[in-house]
N, C-alpha and C positions, 0 to 999 in steps of 0.2 A: 442242201447245197454242199455241205462239207461232210465227208465220210469219215467216221471214226474207224481206225484200222487196228484196234486193239485185239488182235487175234493171236492164237497160240498154236504151236505144233511141236513135234518131237525133234531133238537134235539130229542133224544129218539126214533127215527123212523128208520126202515130199509130203505135202498136204493133199488130200484127195481133191480132184477137180470139180468141186462143187461151189456154187455161189451160196455162202452160208446164210444170206438173207432170203434168197428166193427159193433155195432148196433144189436148184436145177444144175445140171452139169454145164458150167459156163466157162471154166478156167482150165488152163493146161496143167497137166502133171509135169513136174520139173525134176530133173536129175542133173548132177554135175559130173563131168569127166575131166580129170586133171590133164592139162596139156603142157605145163611147165612147172618146175620147182627150182629151188635154190636161189630165188630172188631175195633181195633185202628191202623190206618195207616198200612194196610197190604202191604207187600213187596214181597211176594212169595207164590205160590200155587204149591203143588206137591203131589205125592202119593209114597208109599213105595214098591209097587209091591210085596206085601207079602200075597195077597189073601184076605186082610181084607176089601178092598173097601174104606178105610178111606182117607179123604183129610187132608193134613197137611198145615196149614195156618200160615205164619210167620208174626208177628207184629214187627215193626221197633224197639220198645223199648227193645225187648229182649225176647219175648215169642213166642212159637209155640202152636197154638190151633188146635183142631181136630174137623172135621165133621165126625160123625160116625152114620151109619144107618139114614142118612138124617138130623141129628140134631147137632148143635154146642155144644160141651161139655163145661160145666162151668169151670172146672179146666184145666190149660194148660198142654200140653204134656211135655213142657220144659219151665222153667223160669230162665233166666240168666241175668235179668235186672241189677243186681249188677255188672256184668262184662262188660256190653255193654255201650259204649259211644255213645250218640245219640243227642248231643247238636246241631249239624248241621243237616239240613234237609236231607242231603245225607249220613249221618252216621247211624249206628244202626246194628241190626241183619238183614242180607240181603238175606240169602237163607239157605236151608237145602237140603242135598242129601243123598240118601240111596244106599249103595253099592249092587251089585248083591248078592243074597242070604241073604238079610237082615233078613228074617224071622228066619234063623238059627243063623246068626252072632250076631244079637242083638245090633249092633252099627251103628252110622250114623255120618254125618259131617255137620258142620255149618260154615258159613262165617260171621264175624261181625267185627265192629271197636271197639277197646277197649277204656278204659277211657282216654288213651293218644292219641286216634285218629288213631292208627295203625291197619292194617288189620290182623286178626287172623283167621286161618283155624284150627278147632279143632274137635276132635272125642269125642262123648258121647255114653254112654251105656243106654239101656232101662232096667227098673227094671223087677221084676216078673210080674208086671201089664203092659201089652203091651200098655196101654194108658198113661203110665207115665215113663218119662226118669229121670235119676239120674243126677241132676245138679252138684254133687260133683265128677262125674266120668270124668271130662274133661282131655283130653290129647291134648296138643297143638302140632299140626303138623307143622305149618308154621306161622311165623310172618313177615310181610312186613311193613317197616316204610312208613308212609304217610306224605309228606311234607306240604300238605294243607288239609283242611277239606273235600273238595268236590272231586268228580270223584273217588269213591272207587270201582266201578264195583260191585263185590260181588256175582256173579253167580257161583254156583257149579253144575256140571253135570257129571255123569258117562257116558263115551262113551259106546254106545250100542254094538259096535263091539270089543272093546279092554278092557273094564272094568277099564280103567284109569280115574282118576279124572281131569276134566278140570275146570280151575279157571279163571274167567274174572277179569282183573285188569284195572282200569282206569289209566289215565296218571299222576296221582298224584295231579291234581287239579290246582287251580288258573284259569286264562284265557289264552288260546293260548299255553298251555304247555310251559311255559317260559324256562324251563331247557331242553326241547326237549327230554323228557324221552321216549316218545312213539317210537322214532326212535333210541334210544340208546340201543344197544344189550347187554350192561352190566347192564341194569336195568330191573327189573321184572314189572315195571309199563308201562301201555299202551299196554298190551299184553294179549293173552290167554295162560295160562300155562297148561302143561300136566304132571302129576306126578302119581306115583304108590303108593297108600297108603294101598293096601290090601295084598301085598307080600313084601318080603325083610325085611327091618328094621321096626319092629312093632311100634316103638315109634315116628318115624318121617316119612320119605318117601324115595323112590328111584326115580331116573330119568330113564325113559324108554330108552333103548339103541337105539330105533327107533325114538326118538325125532330128529327133523331136524338139530339141531345145536350142538349136543353133541361133535362133532369133529371139531367145528369151533372156532378158536381162537377169544376171545373177546366177545363171546356170552354166556349168561347164558343157561345152558342145559335144564332148565325147560321150555324155550320158545317154544310154539307150533305155534303161529302166533303173528304178531306185527303190529304197526301202527294204534292203536285204541285210541280213545279219552276217551270214557266211555261206554263200551259195556253193556248197560242196558238190559239184558236178551238175552241169546242165547240158542239155542236148536238144538237137532238132530232130523231129520226125522226118526222115528223108522223103517219105511219100507225100506228106502234107505240108511240110515246112513249119508246123507248130513247134513251139519252144516249151520244154519242160524244165523246171528248176527245182532242185532239192535244196531247201534253205534250212540250215541248222538252227534249232531253237535255243532259248536261254536255259530255263529250268524245267519247263512243263510240256512244251508242244513242239513237235517237228512238223514241217509242212512241205507240201508240193505246190508250187506256183505254176501258172500256165499262161502263155501268150500265144494267141492264134496267129497263124501265118498272115492273116489279113491286117494285123496290127501295124500301125505306123510308129510304135514305140511310145515311151513316156509313162508306162504303167508304174504305179507306186504300190509295192507289196506290203507296206504297213509298218515294218520295223523302224523305230523302237516304240512307236505308239501302241502297236499290237504285237503280241507273240502268237502266231497263228491267227485265229479269229478272236482271241481273248485280249482284254485290256492288259497292257504291260506298264504303261507310264501314266498314272492317274493325273499327273500335273497337266497333261494335254487335254484332259476331259475325254480321252479315248474317241474323239471324233475322227472318223477315217479321213486320211489326207486326200487332197485333190488327186484325181485319176486313180483312186484306190482300186486294186484288183485283189479280191480275197483269195485265199488258198482254195484249190479244188480238192485237196485232201489234207488231213492232218491226223496225227496220232499222239496220244499222251505218253509220257515217260512211265514205264514200269520197269521191265528189264531193258527197254530201249533207251537210247540216249542221244543218238546223233544220226540224222538221215544221210544216206549216200544216194544221190540222184543217179538215175540209170538211163535206159534207152527204150525206144519203142520197137517191138517186134510183133508182127502180125496183128497190129492194132492194139496191143497191150503194152502199157508202160511198165517196165520192170524196174524196181528200185529196192533199196535195202536199208538196213540199220547197222551202223558200225559195231555197236555194243552187243546186240542180241543175235546178229547173224540172220535175222529174218529177211527173206526176199518176198516182196509183195508185188501185186499187180494192180494196175489202175486202168480203167477203160471208161470212155464216155458212151452213155446210152441216151440219145436224145439230148435233153438239157441237163441231165443229171450225170453224176459220176459214180461208178461202182468200183469196189475194191475187194481184194481177197488176199489172205496169206497163201503163198504158193510153195514156200520151202523154208525149212529151218536149218541153216548151215551152222556147223560147229566152229566157226571162226569169225574174226572181225572183218567185215566187208569194207574195204577202203575205196574201191572204185569198180565200175562196170566199163565195158568197152565193146566196140564192134570190130569184127573182121571185115575184110574186103568183100567177102561173099554174103555179108549181112548177119553172120553168126554172132552170138552174144556171149560175152565172157565176164567173169567176176574174179576179183583178186582177194586172196587171203593175206591180210596185211602182216600179221605176226609170223605166219608160217611160210610166207614167201612163195606161195603157189598161185597159179592161174588156172581157172577152170572154165571149160566150155559149158554153157547152160543149154541143156537139151529140153525143149518144151514140146510136149506131145498133147495135142488136143484130143478130146474124146470124139466119138463118132458124129456128134452134132454140137453146134455152138449157137444156141438161140439168141444170145445177146452180143453177137459179133458186132463191134462198133463200125461205124462208117469209116471207109478208107482202109479197112483191113484187107 
């Protein structure tokens, strides 16, 4: 059920398109083409789905940059460095999300840690110049207190099927989730939240009536899923609506979690009872929690240390590791999951992102470069998963 992904390649080189277990050509050959450089600590890549073809690149200090017509613009789309607290390496401006119909609506959302270290989800408006947002237009939608500096999550994504805003929240930080917040239904930490920011109350948000715990005593209604340590990048498959989550491990295991499009929410991904599929907190007896959903893939620390969740392209989920620079692929074949190392990049992978045309990108955190991922499949693909 759980695939071990402990595979190795050469720095900066593709790994041949073979399924190492089956010995058959089943995976794409991958190469990287630089499309932008000169960024400072990029944390997120996305597009606005507004027909412009622009790439929006988030810098941790509090800026959003634009790639337009193939060039990185000099001036930022948004600069809120004065509001953003980024003293800790896991703090800062962490993502941006554009609602359905952004071209007409002209507003968008960001997730950042403020100067006090707390998570802020805020709405901003674009000016008459589509390449420039108004930093004075901030409307704070949600603030969540952070007890420690690390594990802030920070991903914002609009669901492709429901139009709701999904928010990734880490467990609050420190080591081992000392206050057990990920399993605490009364806390918003260690969860994926789902809220409605486009209808109802225009200044804050409403909780969708179809959220799984709105009628459950002791649970925060915003909770969509729980039991996460630090979901560093999650994404929906645009073709299927399935949700993939890269959840950073403690000391031993990195994991990929999965929620099918048919889910009504409420999955518990196990932390801090489990780290990956392994017992983490013996005091609980390591009995899986209610609604437990085990990882569909995990890998042990060797040169790896921190998973970076990615995106699905052509039926393959591409994801990476921050420390090793390995880019891996994950695909479902029937009831099982197959995995392979696809590329060994010589840099720290901080995020993946999609262009408006469905192209896939990856960021070099320390080097400040953005690369287009070119995936070339061999002449036949015997294990092409459903929906590809």
